[in-house]
C-alpha positions as CSV (number, residue, x, y, z in Angstrom):
1,M,8.6,0.9,-12.7
2,K,12.2,0.3,-13.7
3,Q,14.3,0.8,-10.7
4,F,14.2,1.4,-6.9
5,W,16.4,4.1,-5.3
6,I,17.1,4.7,-1.6
7,N,17.7,8.4,-0.9
8,L,19.3,9.5,2.4
9,P,20.2,12.8,3.9
10,V,23.8,13.1,5.1
11,K,25.8,15.8,6.9
12,D,28.9,15.3,4.9
13,V,28.7,13.6,1.4
14,N,32.4,12.7,1.2
15,K,32.5,11.2,4.7
16,S,29.4,9.2,4.1
17,K,30.6,8.1,0.6
18,S,33.8,6.9,2.3
19,F,31.9,5.0,5.0
20,F,29.7,3.1,2.5
21,T,32.5,2.2,0.1
22,E,34.4,0.8,3.1
23,L,31.4,-1.5,3.6
24,G,31.6,-2.7,0.0
25,F,29.1,-0.4,-1.7
26,K,30.2,0.4,-5.2
27,L,30.5,4.0,-6.5
28,N,28.0,4.6,-9.3
29,T,30.1,6.3,-12.0
30,N,27.2,6.8,-14.4
31,H,25.5,9.7,-12.6
32,G,24.6,11.4,-9.3
33,N,28.1,12.4,-8.0
34,T,28.3,16.1,-7.3
35,A,29.5,18.3,-4.5
36,N,26.0,17.8,-2.9
37,S,25.4,14.1,-3.7
38,A,26.9,10.7,-4.2
39,S,25.5,7.7,-6.0
40,L,26.3,4.2,-4.7
41,L,25.3,0.7,-5.9
42,L,24.4,-2.2,-3.6
43,G,24.0,-5.9,-4.2
44,D,23.6,-8.1,-7.2
45,K,20.8,-5.9,-8.5
46,D,22.8,-2.7,-8.1
47,V,20.2,-1.0,-6.0
48,V,21.0,2.8,-6.1
49,V,21.7,4.4,-2.8
50,M,21.7,8.2,-3.2
51,L,23.3,10.4,-0.5
52,F,22.4,14.0,-0.5
53,D,23.6,16.7,1.8
54,E,20.9,17.8,4.2
55,P,20.0,21.1,2.5
56,T,19.6,19.4,-0.9
57,F,17.5,16.6,0.6
58,K,15.3,19.0,2.5
59,G,14.8,20.9,-0.8
60,F,13.4,17.7,-2.4
61,T,11.0,16.8,0.5
62,N,10.0,20.3,1.8
63,N,10.0,18.6,5.3
64,D,12.3,18.7,8.3
65,I,14.9,15.9,8.5
66,T,14.2,13.4,11.2
67,S,16.7,13.4,14.1
68,T,18.2,9.9,13.9
69,Q,19.5,10.4,17.4
70,Q,15.9,10.5,18.8
71,S,14.1,8.1,16.5
72,T,14.4,5.5,13.7
73,E,12.9,6.6,10.5
74,V,13.5,3.4,8.6
75,L,15.4,0.1,8.9
76,L,17.3,-0.7,5.7
77,S,18.0,-4.4,5.4
78,I,20.8,-6.1,3.5
79,D,20.7,-9.8,2.6
80,A,23.9,-11.6,3.6
81,A,25.0,-14.9,2.1
82,S,26.3,-16.3,5.4
83,K,26.6,-15.7,9.1
84,E,30.3,-14.9,8.5
85,E,29.2,-12.2,6.0
86,V,27.0,-10.6,8.7
87,D,29.9,-10.7,11.2
88,E,32.2,-9.1,8.7
89,M,29.8,-6.3,7.7
90,A,29.2,-5.5,11.4
91,K,33.0,-5.3,11.9
92,K,33.4,-3.1,8.8
93,A,30.6,-0.8,9.9
94,I,32.1,-0.2,13.3
95,A,35.7,0.2,11.9
96,A,34.4,2.8,9.4
97,G,32.8,5.0,12.1
98,G,29.3,3.5,12.5
99,A,27.7,2.4,15.7
100,S,25.9,-0.7,17.0
101,N,24.5,-1.8,20.3
102,H,23.1,-5.0,18.7
103,K,25.8,-7.7,18.4
104,P,25.3,-10.2,15.6
105,S,23.0,-12.9,16.9
106,A,20.5,-15.7,16.0
107,M,16.9,-14.7,15.7
108,Q,13.8,-16.8,15.7
109,G,15.8,-20.0,14.9
110,W,16.4,-19.3,11.2
111,M,17.8,-15.8,10.9
112,Y,21.1,-14.3,12.0
113,G,21.7,-10.6,11.9
114,C,23.0,-7.3,13.2
115,V,21.7,-3.8,13.3
116,F,24.1,-0.9,13.0
117,S,23.9,2.8,12.4
118,D,25.8,4.6,9.7
119,I,27.7,7.9,10.5
120,D,24.4,9.8,10.1
121,G,22.4,7.5,12.3
122,H,20.4,5.7,9.6
123,R,19.7,2.1,10.8
124,W,20.9,-0.8,8.7
125,N,20.1,-4.5,9.3
126,V,22.4,-7.1,7.8
127,L,20.6,-10.4,7.8
128,Y,21.4,-14.0,6.9
129,M,18.3,-16.2,6.5
130,D,18.6,-20.0,6.5
131,M,15.5,-20.7,4.4
132,S,15.7,-24.4,5.2
133,K,14.9,-23.6,8.8
134,M,12.2,-21.0,8.1
135,P,8.9,-21.9,9.8
136,Q,6.3,-23.1,7.3
């Protein structure tokens, strides 16, 4: 296996692309950008996040798309370098049109994070882990 891609259904590719670039995701200019899709890169390893309009996504899966208003299909986690980076990402997500009822906070004595939803309701977890305080 060479690479890992995250594929997400979205209602409006352009609005979702704008949302994620405001959070710091990079536009992947190599491939994947059409009227029905957008390709973004995340993190030091350039994880590919593909956004597909719902009809295109449904065509790939041959399944109904989960209602993110009624359930959580997955929690996508982003590693943050500091508590301040968690706070900043949470602010950016809300300012870009996302939602959160989970304020950035300490968890289990060694983690600090925040969960937010993007504009299509997919849940994201931004997490700083202080490995020096991780239970052994």
